[in-house]
C-alpha positions as a Python dict, from the first residue, in 0.01 Angstrom:
ca = {
    (1, 'M'): (0, 0, 0),
    (2, 'N'): (33, -379, 4),
    (3, 'H'): (-75, -386, 369),
    (4, 'L'): (-425, -292, 252),
    (5, 'K'): (-459, -625, 73),
    (6, 'R'): (-544, -797, 398),
    (7, 'N'): (-864, -588, 416),
    (8, 'I'): (-1002, -799, 131),
    (9, 'N'): (-963, -1125, 321),
    (10, 'L'): (-1087, -964, 642),
    (11, 'F'): (-1392, -838, 451),
    (12, 'L'): (-1470, -1192, 337),
    (13, 'W'): (-1421, -1347, 681),
    (14, 'Q'): (-1634, -1078, 842),
    (15, 'R'): (-1913, -1149, 596),
    (16, 'L'): (-1885, -1519, 683),
    (17, 'F'): (-1900, -1476, 1061),
    (18, 'N'): (-2146, -1184, 1064),
    (19, 'D'): (-2398, -1407, 887),
    (20, 'F'): (-2309, -1726, 1075),
    (21, 'L'): (-2658, -1720, 1224),
    (22, 'L'): (-2719, -2042, 1414),
    (23, 'I'): (-3044, -1891, 1543),
    (24, 'A'): (-3201, -1814, 1204),
    (25, 'P'): (-3374, -2147, 1121),
    (26, 'V'): (-3517, -2185, 1473),
    (27, 'L'): (-3652, -1834, 1532),
    (28, 'I'): (-4014, -1911, 1443),
    (29, 'P'): (-4019, -2237, 1650),
    (30, 'F'): (-3846, -2043, 1931),
    (31, 'Y'): (-4126, -1785, 1930),
    (32, 'Q'): (-4387, -2059, 1924),
    (33, 'Y'): (-4206, -2232, 2212),
    (34, 'N'): (-4250, -1908, 2406),
    (35, 'H'): (-4624, -1898, 2317),
    (36, 'L'): (-4594, -1624, 2053),
    (37, 'G'): (-4762, -1630, 1710),
    (38, 'A'): (-4682, -1508, 1358),
    (39, 'F'): (-4782, -1149, 1433),
    (40, 'A'): (-4545, -1132, 1731),
    (41, 'F'): (-4264, -1274, 1519),
    (42, 'Y'): (-4318, -1031, 1232),
    (43, 'L'): (-4355, -748, 1485),
    (44, 'S'): (-4013, -830, 1630),
    (45, 'Q'): (-3861, -848, 1283),
    (46, 'S'): (-4027, -518, 1198),
    (47, 'T'): (-3876, -368, 1513),
    (48, 'Y'): (-3541, -481, 1379),
    (49, 'A'): (-3620, -339, 1035),
    (50, 'L'): (-3751, -9, 1175),
    (51, 'T'): (-3437, 36, 1386),
    (52, 'V'): (-3220, -36, 1084),
    (53, 'F'): (-3433, 207, 884),
    (54, 'I'): (-3372, 482, 1141),
    (55, 'M'): (-3005, 401, 1202),
    (56, 'E'): (-2895, 295, 854),
    (57, 'V'): (-2812, 633, 699),
    (58, 'P'): (-2682, 798, 1022),
    (59, 'S'): (-2448, 500, 1071),
    (60, 'G'): (-2327, 530, 713),
    (61, 'Y'): (-2271, 901, 764),
    (62, 'L'): (-2084, 821, 1086),
    (63, 'A'): (-1859, 586, 888),
    (64, 'D'): (-1793, 861, 634),
    (65, 'V'): (-1701, 1108, 911),
    (66, 'I'): (-1510, 909, 1177),
    (67, 'G'): (-1403, 616, 961),
    (68, 'R'): (-1532, 280, 842),
    (69, 'R'): (-1312, 81, 1082),
    (70, 'K'): (-1439, 250, 1401),
    (71, 'T'): (-1799, 201, 1294),
    (72, 'L'): (-1740, -166, 1214),
    (73, 'V'): (-1572, -219, 1552),
    (74, 'F'): (-1870, -67, 1733),
    (75, 'G'): (-2108, -296, 1544),
    (76, 'A'): (-1894, -599, 1629),
    (77, 'L'): (-1901, -509, 2000),
    (78, 'L'): (-2278, -456, 2008),
    (79, 'F'): (-2389, -771, 1825),
    (80, 'P'): (-2309, -1024, 2105),
    (81, 'L'): (-2515, -818, 2351),
    (82, 'G'): (-2829, -866, 2144),
    (83, 'I'): (-2769, -1240, 2111),
    (84, 'A'): (-2708, -1271, 2487),
    (85, 'L'): (-3035, -1096, 2566),
    (86, 'Y'): (-3224, -1332, 2334),
    (87, 'A'): (-3063, -1632, 2502),
    (88, 'L'): (-3168, -1513, 2847),
    (89, 'S'): (-3524, -1400, 2763),
    (90, 'S'): (-3866, -1553, 2708),
    (91, 'S'): (-4101, -1256, 2656),
    (92, 'L'): (-4186, -1039, 2358),
    (93, 'P'): (-4068, -707, 2516),
    (94, 'M'): (-3723, -853, 2582),
    (95, 'F'): (-3711, -1000, 2231),
    (96, 'L'): (-3790, -655, 2092),
    (97, 'I'): (-3499, -504, 2287),
    (98, 'A'): (-3271, -781, 2160),
    (99, 'E'): (-3378, -711, 1802),
    (100, 'F'): (-3310, -340, 1861),
    (101, 'L'): (-2951, -413, 1971),
    (102, 'L'): (-2894, -649, 1679),
    (103, 'A'): (-3034, -389, 1439),
    (104, 'V'): (-2801, -115, 1563),
    (105, 'A'): (-2506, -355, 1533),
    (106, 'N'): (-2603, -450, 1180),
    (107, 'S'): (-2657, -85, 1084),
    (108, 'M'): (-2301, -6, 1187),
    (109, 'R'): (-2174, -279, 956),
    (110, 'S'): (-2415, -229, 669),
    (111, 'G'): (-2274, -7, 398),
    (112, 'S'): (-1954, 56, 593),
    (113, 'D'): (-1799, -277, 490),
    (114, 'S'): (-1889, -232, 122),
    (115, 'A'): (-1760, 126, 125),
    (116, 'M'): (-1436, 15, 289),
    (117, 'L'): (-1396, -260, 31),
    (118, 'F'): (-1443, -17, -258),
    (119, 'D'): (-1201, 233, -97),
    (120, 'T'): (-946, -45, -48),
    (121, 'L'): (-970, -167, -406),
    (122, 'S'): (-952, 191, -535),
    (123, 'A'): (-635, 252, -331),
    (124, 'L'): (-490, -66, -483),
    (125, 'S'): (-599, 43, -834),
    (126, 'R'): (-829, -259, -849),
    (127, 'S'): (-1172, -93, -836),
    (128, 'N'): (-1276, -290, -1145),
    (129, 'E'): (-1275, -601, -922),
    (130, 'Y'): (-1541, -463, -685),
    (131, 'A'): (-1842, -651, -824),
    (132, 'S'): (-1650, -978, -819),
    (133, 'V'): (-1523, -935, -460),
    (134, 'E'): (-1862, -804, -340),
    (135, 'G'): (-2025, -1107, -497),
    (136, 'K'): (-1773, -1332, -325),
    (137, 'G'): (-1853, -1152, 1),
    (138, 'H'): (-2221, -1233, -44),
    (139, 'Q'): (-2118, -1590, -119),
    (140, 'F'): (-1924, -1610, 208),
    (141, 'A'): (-2221, -1461, 395),
    (142, 'R'): (-2465, -1710, 252),
    (143, 'M'): (-2225, -1999, 302),
    (144, 'G'): (-2184, -1894, 663),
    (145, 'T'): (-2557, -1884, 718),
    (146, 'G'): (-2599, -2214, 538),
    (147, 'I'): (-2343, -2399, 749),
    (148, 'A'): (-2479, -2234, 1063),
    (149, 'S'): (-2835, -2334, 970),
    (150, 'I'): (-2751, -2703, 968),
    (151, 'S'): (-2563, -2667, 1295),
    (152, 'G'): (-2841, -2458, 1446),
    (153, 'G'): (-3101, -2720, 1357),
    (154, 'V'): (-2894, -2990, 1524),
    (155, 'L'): (-2840, -2778, 1837),
    (156, 'A'): (-3211, -2691, 1851),
    (157, 'S'): (-3298, -3062, 1864),
    (158, 'I'): (-3117, -3063, 2199),
    (159, 'S'): (-3246, -2729, 2324),
    (160, 'L'): (-3404, -2433, 2146),
    (161, 'R'): (-3182, -2198, 2347),
    (162, 'L'): (-2856, -2375, 2262),
    (163, 'P'): (-2821, -2210, 1915),
    (164, 'F'): (-2835, -1868, 2084),
    (165, 'W'): (-2552, -1949, 2324),
    (166, 'A'): (-2341, -2091, 2041),
    (167, 'N'): (-2414, -1783, 1829),
    (168, 'L'): (-2291, -1566, 2115),
    (169, 'I'): (-1947, -1730, 2088),
    (170, 'V'): (-1939, -1666, 1713),
    (171, 'G'): (-2040, -1303, 1768),
    (172, 'V'): (-1752, -1247, 2009),
    (173, 'A'): (-1512, -1400, 1752),
    (174, 'T'): (-1595, -1122, 1500),
    (175, 'I'): (-1456, -848, 1726),
    (176, 'P'): (-1083, -906, 1652),
    (177, 'L'): (-1159, -917, 1279),
    (178, 'A'): (-1299, -562, 1294),
    (179, 'F'): (-1001, -437, 1496),
    (180, 'A'): (-760, -585, 1238),
    (181, 'L'): (-893, -372, 949),
    (182, 'I'): (-681, -89, 808),
    (183, 'E'): (-855, 233, 703),
    (184, 'P'): (-747, 343, 350),
    (185, 'D'): (-652, 708, 306),
    (186, 'R'): (-941, 913, 169),
    (187, 'L'): (-1100, 1255, 191),
    (188, 'K'): (-1344, 1228, 483),
    (189, 'A'): (-1674, 1407, 516),
    (190, 'R'): (-1637, 1710, 743),
    (191, 'G'): (-1932, 1625, 967),
    (192, 'E'): (-2000, 1983, 1078),
    (193, 'R'): (-2377, 1965, 1025),
    (194, 'P'): (-2472, 1597, 1053),
    (195, 'L'): (-2849, 1622, 1016),
    (196, 'H'): (-2825, 1871, 731),
    (197, 'D'): (-2563, 1658, 554),
    (198, 'I'): (-2760, 1334, 594),
    (199, 'L'): (-3079, 1492, 461),
    (200, 'S'): (-2890, 1660, 178),
    (201, 'I'): (-2711, 1342, 68),
    (202, 'S'): (-3034, 1140, 90),
    (203, 'K'): (-3230, 1403, -102),
    (204, 'N'): (-2969, 1433, -377),
    (205, 'S'): (-2942, 1056, -411),
    (206, 'M'): (-3317, 1008, -437),
    (207, 'K'): (-3343, 1292, -690),
    (208, 'N'): (-3066, 1146, -905),
    (209, 'P'): (-3233, 936, -1179),
    (210, 'H'): (-2912, 734, -1219),
    (211, 'I'): (-2906, 627, -853),
    (212, 'R'): (-3267, 634, -727),
    (213, 'P'): (-3406, 331, -917),
    (214, 'F'): (-3117, 113, -801),
    (215, 'I'): (-3172, 214, -438),
    (216, 'L'): (-3543, 143, -468),
    (217, 'Y'): (-3491, -190, -641),
    (218, 'I'): (-3253, -309, -370),
    (219, 'G'): (-3526, -217, -120),
    (220, 'L'): (-3794, -403, -312),
    (221, 'I'): (-3609, -725, -384),
    (222, 'G'): (-3450, -733, -36),
    (223, 'S'): (-3767, -672, 166),
    (224, 'T'): (-3978, -907, -46),
    (225, 'S'): (-3719, -1182, -17),
    (226, 'I'): (-3681, -1149, 361),
    (227, 'I'): (-4059, -1158, 412),
    (228, 'S'): (-4073, -1461, 183),
    (229, 'L'): (-3788, -1632, 367),
    (230, 'W'): (-3984, -1638, 693),
    (231, 'A'): (-4309, -1718, 513),
    (232, 'Y'): (-4145, -2025, 363),
    (233, 'F'): (-4098, -2159, 718),
    (234, 'L'): (-4474, -2129, 768),
    (235, 'Y'): (-4514, -2311, 437),
    (236, 'Y'): (-4280, -2589, 557),
    (237, 'Q'): (-4496, -2629, 866),
    (238, 'S'): (-4807, -2657, 649),
    (239, 'L'): (-4633, -2943, 467),
    (240, 'S'): (-4568, -3116, 805),
    (241, 'I'): (-4191, -3102, 755),
    (242, 'P'): (-4017, -3193, 1085),
    (243, 'L'): (-3831, -2923, 1277),
    (244, 'A'): (-3503, -3113, 1239),
    (245, 'F'): (-3514, -3045, 863),
    (246, 'F'): (-3565, -2667, 901),
    (247, 'G'): (-3191, -2612, 939),
    (248, 'I'): (-3119, -2818, 628),
    (249, 'L'): (-3378, -2627, 423),
    (250, 'F'): (-3248, -2295, 548),
    (251, 'A'): (-2895, -2406, 464),
    (252, 'A'): (-3001, -2505, 111),
    (253, 'F'): (-3160, -2160, 76),
    (254, 'Q'): (-2831, -1996, 178),
    (255, 'F'): (-2614, -2216, -43),
    (256, 'S'): (-2830, -2124, -340),
    (257, 'A'): (-2788, -1758, -246),
    (258, 'A'): (-2411, -1808, -217),
    (259, 'F'): (-2399, -1964, -564),
    (260, 'G'): (-2595, -1671, -709),
    (261, 'A'): (-2373, -1412, -543),
    (262, 'R'): (-2051, -1589, -642),
    (263, 'Y'): (-2141, -1603, -1010),
    (264, 'S'): (-2325, -1272, -1035),
    (265, 'S'): (-2029, -1090, -1191),
    (266, 'R'): (-1958, -1375, -1434),
    (267, 'L'): (-2323, -1397, -1535),
    (268, 'A'): (-2340, -1020, -1585),
    (269, 'S'): (-2036, -1031, -1813),
    (270, 'K'): (-2200, -1300, -2028),
    (271, 'I'): (-2560, -1182, -2062),
    (272, 'G'): (-2533, -819, -1947),
    (273, 'P'): (-2613, -665, -1607),
    (274, 'F'): (-2961, -556, -1707),
    (275, 'R'): (-3059, -909, -1806),
    (276, 'V'): (-2935, -1026, -1466),
    (277, 'L'): (-3178, -781, -1307),
    (278, 'Q'): (-3455, -901, -1538),
    (279, 'L'): (-3399, -1256, -1412),
    (280, 'S'): (-3518, -1139, -1069),
    (281, 'L'): (-3869, -1116, -1216),
    (282, 'L'): (-3880, -1496, -1189),
    (283, 'I'): (-3932, -1448, -816),
    (284, 'F'): (-4294, -1363, -903),
    (285, 'P'): (-4395, -1709, -1035),
    (286, 'I'): (-4215, -1878, -744),
    (287, 'L'): (-4419, -1683, -487),
    (288, 'L'): (-4734, -1738, -691),
    (289, 'L'): (-4682, -2115, -712),
    (290, 'V'): (-4627, -2136, -336),
    (291, 'G'): (-4961, -1960, -297),
    (292, 'L'): (-5143, -2181, -545),
    (293, 'I'): (-4994, -2525, -480),
    (294, 'K'): (-4925, -2715, -159),
    (295, 'S'): (-4654, -2965, -249),
    (296, 'R'): (-4307, -3063, -135),
    (297, 'F'): (-4200, -3055, -500),
    (298, 'L'): (-4211, -2677, -475),
    (299, 'L'): (-3914, -2686, -239),
    (300, 'I'): (-3700, -2695, -554),
    (301, 'A'): (-3861, -2376, -685),
    (302, 'I'): (-3821, -2208, -346),
    (303, 'M'): (-3446, -2274, -358),
    (304, 'I'): (-3422, -2082, -688),
    (305, 'H'): (-3550, -1765, -518),
    (306, 'P'): (-3227, -1686, -324),
    (307, 'F'): (-3017, -1745, -637),
    (308, 'L'): (-3216, -1479, -823),
    (309, 'W'): (-3205, -1244, -524),
    (310, 'N'): (-2829, -1263, -478),
    (311, 'T'): (-2730, -1241, -843),
    (312, 'S'): (-2901, -900, -852),
    (313, 'I'): (-2749, -736, -542),
    (314, 'P'): (-2381, -711, -654),
    (315, 'V'): (-2495, -561, -986),
    (316, 'L'): (-2705, -301, -810),
    (317, 'L'): (-2435, -214, -555),
    (318, 'E'): (-2169, -176, -823),
    (319, 'Q'): (-2377, 80, -1011),
    (320, 'I'): (-2436, 282, -694),
    (321, 'N'): (-2067, 270, -602),
    (322, 'Q'): (-1958, 389, -944),
    (323, 'K'): (-2182, 695, -933),
    (324, 'T'): (-2106, 795, -572),
    (325, 'S'): (-1805, 989, -440),
    (326, 'A'): (-1580, 840, -170),
    (327, 'Q'): (-1677, 1114, 76),
    (328, 'V'): (-2039, 1001, 97),
    (329, 'R'): (-2021, 642, -30),
    (330, 'A'): (-2109, 471, 299),
    (331, 'T'): (-2403, 708, 350),
    (332, 'V'): (-2549, 635, 6),
    (333, 'L'): (-2496, 259, 42),
    (334, 'S'): (-2668, 277, 379),
    (335, 'L'): (-2954, 462, 213),
    (336, 'A'): (-2987, 170, -28),
    (337, 'N'): (-2992, -80, 259),
    (338, 'M'): (-3244, 140, 439),
    (339, 'G'): (-3480, 73, 152),
    (340, 'V'): (-3486, -293, 252),
    (341, 'S'): (-3582, -200, 607),
    (342, 'F'): (-3845, 47, 490),
    (343, 'G'): (-4008, -215, 269),
    (344, 'Y'): (-4008, -468, 551),
    (345, 'V'): (-4154, -221, 802),
    (346, 'L'): (-4419, -127, 550),
    (347, 'I'): (-4520, -480, 455),
    (348, 'G'): (-4388, -722, 722),
    (349, 'P'): (-4631, -662, 1012),
    (350, 'F'): (-4925, -645, 772),
    (351, 'F'): (-4817, -975, 616),
    (352, 'G'): (-4783, -1130, 964),
    (353, 'M'): (-5126, -1007, 1069),
    (354, 'L'): (-5281, -1146, 751),
    (355, 'S'): (-5099, -1478, 805),
    (356, 'D'): (-5265, -1511, 1147),
    (357, 'R'): (-5610, -1442, 1000),
    (358, 'L'): (-5605, -1566, 640),
    (359, 'P'): (-5469, -1874, 462),
    (360, 'L'): (-5097, -1847, 391),
    (361, 'S'): (-5170, -1928, 27),
    (362, 'L'): (-5370, -1608, -19),
    (363, 'C'): (-5099, -1401, 152),
    (364, 'M'): (-4834, -1541, -83),
    (365, 'I'): (-5046, -1465, -389),
    (366, 'L'): (-5089, -1104, -275),
    (367, 'L'): (-4714, -1075, -209),
    (368, 'S'): (-4633, -1211, -554),
    (369, 'L'): (-4863, -961, -728),
    (370, 'M'): (-4717, -673, -528),
    (371, 'F'): (-4364, -774, -629),
    (372, 'L'): (-4456, -807, -996),
    (373, 'L'): (-4615, -462, -1011),
    (374, 'A'): (-4338, -283, -819),
    (375, 'S'): (-4050, -453, -1001),
    (376, 'G'): (-4203, -371, -1339),
    (377, 'L'): (-4229, -5, -1242),
    (378, 'L'): (-3865, 8, -1125),
    (379, 'L'): (-3697, -189, -1403),
    (380, 'Y'): (-3831, 55, -1661),
    (381, 'P'): (-3637, 360, -1531),
    (382, 'I'): (-3331, 140, -1471),
    (383, 'R'): (-3338, 40, -1839),
    (384, 'L'): (-3412, 397, -1940),
    (385, 'H'): (-3134, 573, -1747),
    (386, 'W'): (-2857, 311, -1763),
    (387, 'S'): (-2694, 145, -2060),
    (388, 'L'): (-2641, -190, -1898),
    (389, 'E'): (-2630, -413, -2199),
}
């Protein structure tokens, strides 16, 4: 059983390298360099989100049927292909294909890694440590993106394509990590009627009042935060912040997220998990202030957003894990992640279109009001159905 312990370290290193995205802080300038506007960028990101939305639950079901390790290996093999296509292309259609490949790769990893972690800890009789290790995993992911952001900004000052080639090397390095994982013994889903099983698991999860609000809240906070993340880059441009600083700002965003994820479990133990979720409501005034005020002083407020976002996610995932059986755990976790994609597909292109036609300030105000209304509606059933305090 001790051989399973290495899965924990491999989980953390995978999270680090999977999110070591050198390309992230330069994507918008890269699109502009190729004569593409905000709508084209949000369209490509929506293509990514739509693909994840379609693939998320089937990939989780695949992990439940054939094994988490095989699914993670497939995702690790596919990711470098998407990066390579980006590095070689300069047109929107090719960028859309690249985003499709990256989305499929991410779908194979999403949910499968968390399910494998929970299975591993359960086999080691350490399932009570899940929230802490999951939070540490998010910390590693955000730290990886943060370090990569600084590096990506430096590489972009030489050439906007250089971060893509460097990211390709990192992507290839994740492949042996996936192969090194050990699948814990568990009762696997039979997989005799895939479509029926997927629809049945999804339906039962969304009908369950003790699971549904957590799935929906992950979707809301995740999609809103991702849309905001890219919108902040537009805000930085409106403040005439030089491109060389984009990587540093993106890194600061990720380090704040890492700090929130790392201390999520500790914060929940001190003030209660429900109060941790209530703290996410502070995202509303941050978005509102960005819409109302044009000032570099707001960069401090913007950096609080990822902290709030990432303190909430481990709490939400732990509740879903605890109420889901091992046979379908990856499928249900993928359903939760699918909510993020659904929210982005629903709002992202519309936000991009508005950003091309209306002042960014107005778009941010509308986004803040949407988040406030939706989060209020979801936190009520969470408080009603779960004794989190």
